[in-house]
N, C-alpha and C positions, 0 to 999 in steps of 0.2 A: 940412476935415472936422473936426467937433467932436463929442465924446461925453462925457456925464456918467457918473461912476461913484460908487457908494457903497461905502466901505471897511468890510468886516465883519471882517477879520482882527483878532484881539484885540490884536495888537501894532502895528496900524496899518502905516504904511510906514516902518519903522525901517531899520537898516543892511542887513540881508539882503535884504528885498524891494526896497528902493531900488536895491541893487546889481544885482539881477536885472532890474528894469525899465530901468535905465540901460543895461545890457548889451544888452537886447533892442532898445532905441531906437537904439543905435549900429549896428545891423545895417542900418538904413534910410538912404537918401539925403535924404529930405525933412526939413524942419524940424519938430520936435516940441516943443510946450510943454505944461506942466502948470500949472494954476491952482488955488489953494486959498486961500480967504478973501481974495480980491482980489489975491493975490500970484502973479505968473506967472514961471516959470523955465524954462530949457531942460531938457527931460527927458534930455538926453544928458550932463548935468552932475551927478555924484553929490553934490557939495557943495550945489548949488542945490536938489536934491530934498530932501536931509536938512534944509536950512535951513527948509523949509516946516513941519516938525513935524506931519506928517499922522497923526492918531490914529484909533482905531477909531470908527466912527460918522460919519466925515467924508465930505463929498461933494467930489469933485475933478472937474475938467474937463480932458480931454486934447484938444489940437488938433494935427492933422497937416496940413502944407501942402507940396506938392511932387509930384515925379514918381511916387513909390510910396506916396502918402498912404493909399490904401485898404488896401494890403497891410500897412502899418505899423499902422493902426488895428485891423485884424483880429488881428494878432500881439499887440499890446498888450492888447486886450480879452481874448484867450485867457489871457494871463499874469495879468492882474488877477483874472480869474475863478478861476484855479488858486490864486493867493495868498489870495483870500478864502475858499477852501474848505479851507485848512490849519488 
Protein backbone atom coordinates (compact mmCIF):
# COMPACT_ATOMS: atom_id res chain seq x y z
CA UNK A 1 0.00 0.00 0.00
CA UNK A 2 1.46 3.35 -1.01
CA UNK A 3 0.38 6.92 -0.37
CA UNK A 4 1.75 10.35 -1.23
CA UNK A 5 1.83 13.18 1.32
CA UNK A 6 2.55 16.90 0.99
CA UNK A 7 4.36 18.35 4.01
CA UNK A 8 2.97 21.72 5.09
CA UNK A 9 4.50 21.89 8.58
CA UNK A 10 6.75 24.98 8.51
CA UNK A 11 9.62 23.03 10.06
CA UNK A 12 9.25 20.05 7.71
CA UNK A 13 10.10 16.68 9.20
CA UNK A 14 12.82 17.72 11.65
CA UNK A 15 13.76 15.97 14.91
CA UNK A 16 10.44 16.15 16.79
CA UNK A 17 8.06 15.14 13.98
CA UNK A 18 10.54 12.51 12.78
CA UNK A 19 10.67 11.04 16.28
CA UNK A 20 6.87 10.92 16.43
CA UNK A 21 6.59 9.28 13.00
CA UNK A 22 9.28 6.70 13.77
CA UNK A 23 7.61 5.94 17.12
CA UNK A 24 4.26 5.40 15.41
CA UNK A 25 5.83 3.26 12.67
CA UNK A 26 7.44 1.01 15.28
CA UNK A 27 3.98 0.10 16.62
CA UNK A 28 3.32 -1.94 13.47
CA UNK A 29 4.68 -5.29 12.30
CA UNK A 30 4.73 -4.50 8.58
CA UNK A 31 7.64 -3.01 6.67
CA UNK A 32 7.31 0.75 6.27
CA UNK A 33 9.43 2.82 3.91
CA UNK A 34 9.51 6.54 3.23
CA UNK A 35 10.74 8.00 -0.06
CA UNK A 36 11.80 11.59 -0.69
CA UNK A 37 13.53 12.84 -3.84
CA UNK A 38 14.38 9.33 -4.99
CA UNK A 39 15.86 8.23 -1.64
CA UNK A 40 14.08 5.49 0.30
CA UNK A 41 14.71 4.65 3.96
CA UNK A 42 13.07 2.56 6.66
CA UNK A 43 10.51 4.72 8.48
CA UNK A 44 11.37 2.81 11.65
CA UNK A 45 14.88 4.34 11.61
CA UNK A 46 15.23 7.84 13.10
CA UNK A 47 18.64 8.36 11.51
CA UNK A 48 17.30 7.28 8.13
CA UNK A 49 14.34 9.65 8.30
CA UNK A 50 16.47 12.59 9.47
CA UNK A 51 19.00 11.91 6.70
CA UNK A 52 16.32 12.71 4.10
CA UNK A 53 16.15 16.39 5.14
CA UNK A 54 12.42 16.74 4.42
CA UNK A 55 11.44 20.42 4.41
CA UNK A 56 8.14 22.31 4.18
CA UNK A 57 6.62 22.01 0.73
CA UNK A 58 8.08 18.56 0.14
CA UNK A 59 6.20 15.58 -1.23
CA UNK A 60 6.94 12.21 0.35
CA UNK A 61 5.71 8.70 -0.35
CA UNK A 62 5.06 6.18 2.41
CA UNK A 63 4.78 2.49 1.58
CA UNK A 64 3.50 -0.18 3.96
CA UNK A 65 3.91 -3.89 3.20
CA UNK A 66 2.81 -6.72 5.48
CA UNK A 67 0.18 -8.09 7.80
CA UNK A 68 -1.04 -4.78 9.28
CA UNK A 69 -0.23 -2.49 6.33
CA UNK A 70 -3.67 -0.89 6.16
CA UNK A 71 -3.77 -0.17 9.89
CA UNK A 72 -0.24 1.25 9.68
CA UNK A 73 -1.11 3.52 6.74
CA UNK A 74 -4.20 4.80 8.54
CA UNK A 75 -2.22 5.55 11.70
CA UNK A 76 0.60 7.27 9.82
CA UNK A 77 -1.84 9.29 7.71
CA UNK A 78 -3.55 10.55 10.85
CA UNK A 79 -0.18 11.49 12.41
CA UNK A 80 1.07 13.32 9.31
CA UNK A 81 -2.20 15.27 9.12
CA UNK A 82 -1.81 16.25 12.78
CA UNK A 83 1.81 17.33 12.23
CA UNK A 84 0.85 19.35 9.15
CA UNK A 85 -1.80 21.20 11.17
CA UNK A 86 0.58 22.35 13.89
